[in-house]
C-alpha positions as CSV (number, residue, x, y, z in Angstrom):
1,M,-40.6,-80.2,-69.5
2,E,-40.0,-84.1,-69.1
3,L,-41.6,-87.3,-67.8
4,A,-42.2,-87.6,-64.4
5,E,-43.3,-89.6,-61.5
6,K,-44.6,-88.8,-58.2
7,E,-45.6,-90.6,-55.2
8,L,-48.8,-90.0,-53.7
9,K,-51.1,-91.2,-51.0
10,I,-54.8,-90.6,-50.9
11,K,-56.8,-91.0,-47.9
12,T,-60.2,-93.4,-47.7
13,P,-63.3,-92.6,-46.0
14,D,-62.3,-95.5,-43.3
15,K,-59.0,-93.8,-42.4
16,K,-56.5,-96.0,-44.3
17,F,-54.1,-94.8,-47.0
18,I,-54.0,-95.6,-50.8
19,Y,-50.3,-95.5,-52.1
20,G,-49.6,-95.1,-55.6
21,T,-47.6,-93.5,-58.6
22,L,-48.8,-90.5,-60.5
23,G,-47.4,-90.7,-64.0
24,K,-46.6,-87.1,-65.7
25,A,-47.1,-86.4,-69.2
26,K,-44.8,-83.6,-71.0
27,K,-47.4,-81.4,-71.3
28,R,-50.7,-80.4,-68.9
29,A,-53.0,-83.8,-69.9
30,N,-56.7,-83.2,-69.4
31,T,-57.0,-87.0,-69.2
32,L,-56.0,-89.3,-66.4
33,V,-55.6,-93.0,-67.1
34,V,-56.0,-94.9,-63.4
35,F,-54.4,-98.7,-63.7
36,V,-56.0,-101.5,-61.3
37,H,-53.8,-104.8,-60.2
38,G,-55.3,-108.4,-60.2
39,F,-55.2,-111.0,-57.3
40,T,-52.0,-111.0,-55.5
41,G,-50.6,-108.4,-57.8
42,N,-48.8,-105.3,-57.7
43,P,-48.4,-102.0,-59.6
44,N,-45.7,-102.3,-60.9
45,E,-46.1,-105.7,-62.9
46,H,-45.1,-105.1,-66.5
47,I,-48.3,-104.3,-68.2
48,F,-48.5,-101.2,-65.3
49,F,-44.8,-100.2,-65.4
50,N,-44.7,-99.9,-69.2
51,G,-48.0,-99.1,-69.9
52,S,-48.2,-95.8,-67.4
53,K,-44.4,-94.5,-69.3
54,L,-46.2,-95.5,-73.1
55,F,-49.3,-93.3,-72.3
56,A,-46.9,-90.3,-70.2
57,E,-45.1,-90.5,-73.3
58,K,-48.3,-90.1,-75.8
59,G,-50.0,-87.2,-73.5
60,L,-51.7,-89.0,-70.8
61,D,-51.5,-89.1,-67.0
62,T,-51.6,-92.3,-65.6
63,F,-51.6,-93.7,-61.7
64,R,-51.1,-96.9,-60.9
65,F,-51.3,-97.6,-57.2
66,H,-51.4,-100.8,-54.4
67,L,-55.0,-102.3,-53.4
68,Y,-53.1,-103.9,-50.4
69,G,-49.5,-104.5,-49.2
70,A,-47.3,-101.3,-49.7
71,E,-45.9,-102.0,-46.1
72,K,-46.6,-98.5,-45.5
73,K,-48.6,-96.5,-42.6
74,N,-52.6,-97.3,-42.5
75,D,-52.2,-99.6,-46.0
76,R,-54.3,-102.2,-46.7
77,H,-53.6,-105.7,-45.7
78,F,-54.1,-108.2,-48.3
79,R,-56.2,-110.7,-45.8
80,E,-58.7,-108.2,-45.0
81,T,-59.4,-106.8,-48.4
82,S,-62.4,-107.5,-50.8
83,I,-63.0,-107.5,-54.6
84,S,-66.1,-105.0,-53.1
85,Q,-63.5,-103.2,-51.0
86,H,-61.2,-102.8,-53.8
87,G,-63.9,-101.4,-56.1
88,S,-64.5,-98.7,-53.1
89,D,-60.8,-97.4,-53.3
90,I,-60.7,-97.5,-56.9
91,T,-64.0,-94.9,-56.6
92,T,-61.9,-92.8,-53.8
93,V,-59.0,-92.8,-56.3
94,A,-61.2,-91.4,-59.0
95,R,-62.9,-89.3,-56.8
96,F,-59.7,-87.5,-55.4
97,F,-58.6,-86.6,-59.2
98,R,-62.1,-85.8,-60.8
99,N,-61.8,-82.2,-60.7
100,K,-58.0,-82.2,-61.6
101,Y,-58.4,-83.9,-65.0
102,K,-61.6,-84.0,-68.0
103,K,-61.7,-87.4,-68.6
104,I,-60.9,-90.3,-66.4
105,F,-60.2,-94.0,-67.4
106,V,-60.0,-97.0,-65.1
107,V,-58.0,-100.0,-66.7
108,G,-58.3,-103.5,-64.7
109,H,-56.5,-106.5,-65.1
110,S,-58.3,-110.2,-63.8
111,Y,-60.0,-109.8,-60.2
112,G,-58.9,-105.7,-60.9
113,G,-61.3,-105.8,-63.8
114,T,-63.7,-107.2,-61.7
115,S,-63.1,-104.9,-58.8
116,L,-64.0,-102.5,-61.9
117,L,-68.0,-103.6,-61.4
118,F,-68.2,-101.8,-58.2
119,T,-66.8,-98.3,-58.7
120,D,-68.9,-95.1,-58.8
121,Q,-69.2,-94.5,-62.5
122,N,-69.8,-90.8,-61.9
123,F,-66.3,-89.9,-61.4
124,I,-65.2,-92.7,-64.5
125,D,-65.6,-91.6,-67.7
126,G,-64.9,-94.8,-69.6
127,Y,-63.9,-98.7,-68.4
128,V,-61.6,-101.4,-69.7
129,F,-61.3,-104.7,-68.4
130,W,-57.9,-106.8,-69.1
131,D,-58.9,-110.3,-69.4
132,A,-61.2,-109.7,-66.6
133,S,-62.6,-112.7,-64.5
134,Y,-66.1,-113.2,-64.8
135,V,-66.3,-114.4,-61.1
136,N,-68.1,-118.1,-60.4
137,S,-68.3,-118.7,-57.0
138,R,-67.9,-122.6,-57.2
139,N,-64.9,-122.0,-59.8
140,A,-63.2,-119.2,-57.5
141,M,-62.9,-121.2,-54.6
142,E,-61.5,-124.5,-56.8
143,Y,-58.2,-123.5,-55.3
144,M,-58.7,-122.5,-52.0
145,R,-58.7,-124.4,-48.6
146,F,-59.3,-123.6,-45.4
147,N,-57.0,-123.3,-42.4
148,K,-58.6,-123.8,-39.1
149,K,-54.7,-122.8,-37.3
150,L,-54.6,-119.2,-39.3
151,N,-58.1,-119.1,-39.0
152,A,-58.1,-118.2,-43.6
153,Y,-58.3,-119.8,-46.3
154,V,-54.9,-120.4,-48.1
155,L,-54.3,-120.5,-51.8
156,D,-52.0,-122.2,-53.0
157,W,-49.8,-121.5,-56.7
158,G,-46.7,-122.8,-56.1
159,V,-46.5,-119.7,-53.5
160,E,-49.1,-120.2,-50.7
161,Y,-51.2,-116.7,-50.3
162,I,-53.6,-116.3,-47.3
163,V,-56.8,-114.9,-48.1
164,G,-58.7,-113.4,-45.5
165,R,-62.7,-114.8,-44.5
166,K,-63.8,-111.4,-45.8
167,F,-62.6,-112.1,-49.5
168,M,-63.8,-115.8,-48.7
169,K,-67.6,-114.7,-47.9
170,E,-67.9,-112.4,-50.5
171,L,-67.2,-115.2,-53.3
172,K,-69.8,-117.6,-51.7
173,S,-72.1,-115.3,-52.7
174,F,-70.8,-113.2,-55.3
175,P,-73.4,-111.3,-57.5
176,D,-74.4,-111.8,-61.1
177,C,-71.2,-110.4,-63.1
178,G,-73.6,-110.0,-66.3
179,E,-76.1,-107.6,-64.1
180,L,-73.2,-105.5,-62.5
181,I,-71.9,-104.8,-66.0
182,R,-75.3,-104.1,-67.5
183,K,-75.4,-101.1,-65.0
184,I,-72.5,-99.2,-66.6
185,K,-73.7,-96.3,-68.7
186,K,-70.2,-95.8,-69.8
187,P,-67.8,-96.9,-73.0
188,V,-66.3,-100.3,-72.1
189,L,-63.5,-101.9,-74.1
190,F,-63.2,-106.0,-73.1
191,I,-59.4,-107.0,-74.2
192,T,-59.3,-111.0,-73.6
193,A,-55.9,-113.0,-73.8
194,G,-55.3,-116.7,-75.9
195,N,-57.9,-119.2,-75.8
196,K,-57.7,-119.8,-72.5
197,A,-57.7,-118.0,-69.0
198,N,-60.3,-115.5,-69.2
199,S,-61.2,-115.8,-73.0
200,K,-64.5,-116.6,-72.6
201,D,-65.7,-114.4,-70.0
202,G,-65.1,-111.4,-72.5
203,P,-68.0,-112.6,-74.6
204,K,-70.1,-113.1,-71.2
205,Y,-69.3,-109.4,-70.2
206,L,-70.4,-107.9,-73.9
207,K,-73.4,-109.4,-74.1
208,R,-74.3,-107.9,-71.0
209,A,-72.7,-104.6,-71.1
210,N,-74.3,-101.3,-72.7
211,S,-73.4,-99.4,-75.9
212,P,-70.9,-98.1,-76.8
213,K,-68.9,-101.4,-76.3
214,K,-65.9,-103.1,-78.2
215,L,-64.3,-107.0,-77.3
216,L,-60.9,-107.7,-78.5
217,N,-59.1,-111.2,-78.3
218,I,-55.1,-111.6,-78.4
219,K,-55.1,-114.7,-79.3
220,T,-51.2,-115.2,-78.9
221,A,-51.5,-113.9,-75.1
222,D,-51.4,-115.6,-71.9
223,H,-53.5,-114.0,-68.7
224,C,-50.9,-111.9,-67.8
225,F,-49.6,-110.7,-71.5
226,N,-46.3,-111.8,-71.0
227,N,-44.6,-111.2,-74.1
228,W,-43.3,-108.4,-75.5
229,K,-45.8,-108.6,-78.7
230,D,-48.6,-109.1,-77.0
231,E,-48.0,-106.8,-74.4
232,E,-47.1,-104.1,-77.1
233,R,-50.8,-104.8,-78.7
234,L,-52.4,-104.8,-75.2
235,L,-51.2,-100.9,-74.6
236,N,-51.4,-99.8,-78.2
237,E,-55.0,-101.2,-78.6
238,T,-55.9,-100.0,-75.5
239,Y,-54.5,-96.1,-76.3
240,N,-56.2,-96.2,-79.4
241,W,-59.7,-96.6,-78.2
242,L,-58.8,-94.4,-74.6
243,K,-57.8,-91.8,-77.7
């Protein structure tokens, strides 16, 4: 039996569809790893694409999916989403697979990590946070500007993104991430990047998290682990912890 990928769509309680790719190991796996991309990201970024293949080669099934913008029927639109909505969709994914696997782990990058805080842990066996954001409402809105004509906020990162009012309303009164992580009673791993990005957020999470817990910093990495050695270490450290 060879490694294989299968496209799936999963219906949400509000009648949307989640589109993603199931990566299958050569032998029947009893563990599934769900990858969650970050703000303005997508499931085919190199850390998820390469991670899916590596984990499948090591005997773990994976699922990476679009939080929005798959351009298919009834998928979510970025402008209509929020971080807590992403958490609900991750729960929908975990619930869909719960009876098919003995263990399900979720891995979130950046705001994808923050979204994990809003999941139902009854369907999840462990959490991995890749340079996850510890949201501070003031800092999170620093680069957002309201556009009256669009009736939305615009984020300018060289490319402009239209951010919906629902997303911004939640950011303005975002709950304490420390309180959210404290509610999780499953094993947690935090991997941070370098000395910038969200590296200072990892210790904040670790302090409030329940045991078993672990924090690792990849000092040479940028926020997206954009070099071979840093990506390799990110994936290997994650796999070793999952194993």
